[in-house]
C-alpha positions as CSV (number, residue, x, y, z in Angstrom):
1,M,19.7,-40.7,-20.5
2,P,16.9,-41.7,-17.7
3,T,13.9,-40.1,-17.8
4,K,12.1,-38.2,-15.1
5,S,9.2,-39.9,-13.7
6,V,6.1,-37.7,-13.4
7,P,4.1,-38.2,-10.0
8,N,0.6,-39.5,-10.5
9,R,-1.8,-36.6,-10.0
10,V,-5.1,-36.8,-8.1
11,S,-7.9,-36.4,-10.6
12,E,-8.6,-33.0,-11.5
13,K,-11.6,-31.4,-9.8
14,S,-13.9,-28.9,-11.8
15,R,-13.8,-25.3,-10.9
16,A,-17.4,-25.6,-9.3
17,D,-15.9,-28.4,-6.9
18,L,-12.7,-26.0,-6.2
19,L,-15.3,-23.1,-5.6
20,A,-17.3,-25.3,-3.4
21,E,-14.3,-25.8,-1.2
22,L,-13.3,-22.2,-0.8
23,A,-17.0,-20.9,0.0
24,D,-16.8,-21.1,3.5
25,L,-13.2,-20.2,4.1
26,P,-12.3,-17.0,5.9
27,P,-9.9,-14.4,3.9
28,S,-7.2,-15.3,5.7
29,A,-7.0,-18.9,4.6
30,F,-4.5,-20.4,2.5
31,V,-5.4,-22.3,-0.5
32,T,-3.7,-24.6,-3.4
33,T,-2.7,-23.3,-6.7
34,P,-5.7,-25.1,-8.5
35,Q,-8.3,-23.5,-5.8
36,A,-6.6,-20.1,-6.4
37,A,-6.6,-20.5,-10.2
38,A,-10.6,-21.4,-9.9
39,Y,-11.1,-18.4,-7.5
40,I,-9.7,-16.0,-9.9
41,G,-10.9,-17.8,-13.3
42,S,-7.7,-19.0,-14.6
43,T,-5.6,-22.2,-14.8
44,P,-2.9,-23.5,-12.6
45,A,-0.5,-23.4,-15.6
46,V,-1.1,-19.7,-15.7
47,L,-0.4,-19.1,-12.3
48,F,2.8,-21.2,-12.5
49,N,4.0,-19.1,-15.6
50,W,3.2,-16.0,-13.5
51,R,5.1,-17.1,-10.7
52,S,8.1,-17.9,-12.9
53,Q,7.9,-14.3,-14.3
54,R,7.4,-12.6,-10.9
55,R,4.1,-11.4,-11.8
56,G,0.1,-12.4,-10.5
57,P,-1.0,-12.5,-7.3
58,R,1.1,-12.8,-4.0
59,Y,1.9,-16.4,-2.9
60,H,3.7,-18.0,-0.1
61,G,6.0,-21.1,0.0
62,K,8.2,-22.6,-2.7
63,N,8.7,-25.3,-4.9
64,E,6.1,-27.9,-4.4
65,F,4.4,-26.1,-1.6
66,I,2.7,-22.8,-2.8
67,R,-0.1,-21.5,-1.3
68,Y,-2.4,-18.5,-1.9
69,R,-4.1,-16.3,0.7
70,I,-7.9,-15.5,-0.3
71,S,-7.2,-12.0,0.8
72,D,-4.2,-11.4,-1.4
73,L,-6.2,-13.1,-4.3
74,D,-9.0,-10.4,-3.8
75,L,-6.4,-7.5,-3.5
76,W,-5.1,-8.6,-6.7
77,M,-8.1,-9.0,-8.7
78,S,-9.5,-5.6,-7.4
79,A,-6.2,-4.0,-8.5
80,R,-6.7,-5.6,-11.9
81,A,-10.3,-4.5,-12.0
82,D,-9.0,-0.9,-12.0
83,E,-6.5,-1.5,-14.5
84,I,-9.1,-3.0,-16.8
85,R,-11.4,-0.1,-16.1
86,E,-8.8,2.5,-17.0
87,T,-8.0,0.5,-20.4
88,K,-11.6,0.6,-21.4
89,T,-12.0,4.2,-20.5
90,S,-8.6,5.2,-22.6
91,D,-9.8,2.9,-25.4
92,A,-13.3,4.6,-25.4
93,S,-11.8,8.0,-25.3
94,K,-9.5,7.1,-28.4
95,A,-12.4,5.8,-30.3
96,R,-14.2,8.9,-29.7
97,E,-11.2,11.1,-30.6
98,R,-11.0,9.3,-33.9
99,A,-14.7,9.8,-34.6
């Protein structure tokens, strides 16, 4: 059975380098998966996993050409912040009820 060749990947950039590339972009700009992952504090593998489960931030494109709009990442993060706050509040309420 022939093996599938893996394309050579460009050397991985650090999160700081990726964020520096995004610093001057407008909210309407489209960014790559590694840039989007750095922006939201995650990894490209997690974004790939979320896409396969139809979760995570909105993305555009398909197959090897996936892009994220910065404004969509901001919107997704703000929605998650509300979700996290609600979870922390309910956890704190439960702890007070037990005390």
